[in-house]
N, C-alpha and C positions, 0 to 999 in steps of 0.2 A: 432179206435173205432174199438169193434168187430163186425162178423155177426150179431152174435142176436142182438145189440145194436143195430145196423143200421135199422132189419125186425122190431123193437118193436116201430121207430121212424118214419113208410111208412106202418105201419101196417090199416091205414084209405086210403090208398091212392090204388085202386086196381089196376089204369097200372102201378103203379112203381112200386106196390109189385113183380108183376106181372115179368116187366123187368129184375127189383135184382135176383131174386130165380132163372129164367134163368141168369144170366149172370157172379151169382158173389157165386153160393155153394159154399164154399168147398169141393171140386175133394176126394174122395180116394184117398188115398195115395198106389201100388204097393210095393213101398220099398224104402232106404232114412233113414234122421233119423226124418221125420215124422209122418212116421212109425210107428212107438215103443215110446209107449206111459206108465206114470207110471199110474201103477195100482190104488194108494193109492193117490194121489192128482194130476195126468193127468194132467202133465209134458210132455211135448214133446219135439224132440232132441238133444241134447250133454247130459250126466252125467244119460242115464237111463241107468241098472245095467242088461242086461238081463241073464243074464250067469247064471244053473241052474238052466234058468225060471224068476226067480226073479219077470222080470221085476220093479222095483220103481226105479226111481233116487236115487243120491247121496244123496239128501239130508235128503226125506226118509227111506231112506238104515239103516244111521246111528243113526237115532232117535230106528227103531223096530231088528236094527241088533242082539243085545243080547236077545229081546223078541226071534227072530227066530230060536235059536240056535247057533251064531256067537260071537265068543272071541275074546276080543282088544287081540293082541299082546303086549306085553313088550318091 
């Protein structure tokens, strides 16, 4: 379950919510694969194309490559 999902479940339990936020909040990354994120869908990890400052995952890149000026090789 996601962090936001758990927060939604315990929003009425003040003590549990404070403890959960203190110990389980996602930390900001300085490096690694979780640092890169697709600017279109938010996907992280493998497959994020950051070359030329694109920052799109491979799936989004395939969908919009022609729109942003890339040509398909034949």
